[in-house]
N, C-alpha and C positions, 0 to 999 in steps of 0.2 A: 804090104807096104802101104802106109797111110798117105793119102794124097794131101798136098799142102793146102789146097782150096777147102778141103773138108776140115782140116785143123783150124783154118781161118773162120769157117762158119761156126764151129763149136765155140771158138773164142768170142765171136760176135754175140752168140746166145748167152754165154757166161757174162759178158759185159752188160747185156740187157738186164740180166737177173741179179747182178751184183748189189745194187742199191734198192732192190724191190722190197716193198712192204707186203706185197701179195701178188700172186699171178694166177691166171685162169687160162684154161684151154677151151676153145670153142670150135665147133664144126661150122665152117663157112660155106659149105656147098649150097649152090642155088642162088647165092648172092651175086648181084651184078657189080660191075666195077664202080658204078656210081654209089651203090649202097655201101660197099666196102669203104669207099672214100668218105662217105658221110659218117660211118661208124668211127673211122680213124680220126676224123675231125672232132667228133664229140668226145672221144677219149683223150685227145690232145688237150682239150679245154679243161679236163679234169686231171691233168698231169699224169696221164697213162699213155702207154704205147702199144700198138698192135702190130704183130709181124707174123706172116705166114712162114711156118718153119717145117723142116724135114724132121720126121720122127726119130730117125737114128741119131742125127746130130743133136737134137734136143735131149734125147735120152742120155747120150754121152755127157752133155754139158751139165745136166741135172745130177748125174752120178758124180761127176768131178766136183760139183759144189756141195755134195753131201745130201741131196734130196733123194728120198727113196719112195717106192710105191707107184711109180708112173709108168712102168713097163706095159701093163694091161690097158692103160688109158691112151697111150700114144699109138693109136691105130687109126688109119684113115686120114683124111685131110684135117689139119689142125692149124689154128691161129693161136699164137701165144699173145696174151694180153697182160701187160705188166703195169701194176699200180705203184707209183713212186711215193706218194704222200698219203692220201686218204684212200683206204681200200673200199670204202662204201660208195663213194661218189661214182667211180667208174662202173661199179656194179649197177647202180641206178641207171646210168646211161645205157648200159648193155640191155637191161631188162626193158627199158623204155623203147629202145630200138627194136628189140625182139617183138614187143607188142605191136609196133607199127608195121614191121616187115613180115613177121611170122615165118622166117626161113632159117634163122640161126639157132643153134643149140649150144648152151654151155655144157661142157662135159664134166669138168672138175675145176676146183679152185684150191689154192694153197694160201691160207691166211693165218698168221700168228702160229705157225707150226702145226696147223690142223688142215687136213684134207676135207673139202666139202663137195658134195654132189650138187647137181643143179637145184634141187629142192632146198638144201642148206644155204646155197648162195642166194636164193630168192629171199629167204628169211633175213640174211645179212643185208640185202639191198633195202629192206624196209626200215633198217635202223637209221636214226638221225646221223648226220655227218658229225665229224669231230668239232667243227665250229659251232654247230647247234648244241651239242652236248656241253661244250665249254660255256656257252651263253647260259644254258640251264643251270649249270653248277654255280656260276657267278651270281645269277639271279637268286638262287636258293640261299647262297651265303649272304647276299645283301639284304634279303627280306627282314631278318631279325634286327639288323642294324638300322634300317629305315624305320621299323616299328619303334625302336628305342628312341630314335631322334624325334619322331613325332610325339611320343609320350612326354619326353622331356620338354619339348616345345610347348605342349599343352599345359604342363605343370608350371612352366615359367610364365606363360600367358595368364594363367589363373592367379599366380602370385602377384603379377603386376596389377591385375584387376582389383585384387584385395587391397593392395597398397593404395591404389587410387581411391577406393571407397573409404579407407581409413583417413586419407588426406581430406576428402570432402566432408566427412563427419567432423573432423577437427576444425575445418574452416567454418562450418555451420555453428559449432559451439562457441567460437571466438566471436 
């Protein structure tokens, strides 16, 4: 018989994962309460959330949501980190924290339908954020337009100079 509190925990985990763009599992052993609090604060700033979860409840929630391949990963103490907007920014925060503290380890991440190990997540963390990518695309699209505007302006300026020279020559002739 299933206990109601376990069903409630599974539902909480499912609710956490419902709107997720990506999620990661980390081993948090060895971290102090202050360090976990610091990591949670950093993740909140990047619109991500961290929750220490029980493996059996998490496994059941993932299965009910249709995620597969997490059975071997959900061993030992795990923290579930869920990214709700940009999947890269929370990773950057995690790797920055990891570099400072050197105690935590990312086990696996699920981003855009793909499972990534810690090495793959490290590569993802080096990508620019969505905002930076958007700015680069806009800049790339605007560059030819700016070039065209400056060339047209130069042509108009030259045309005006030529007209002024013609006007001066006509005034000299008269």
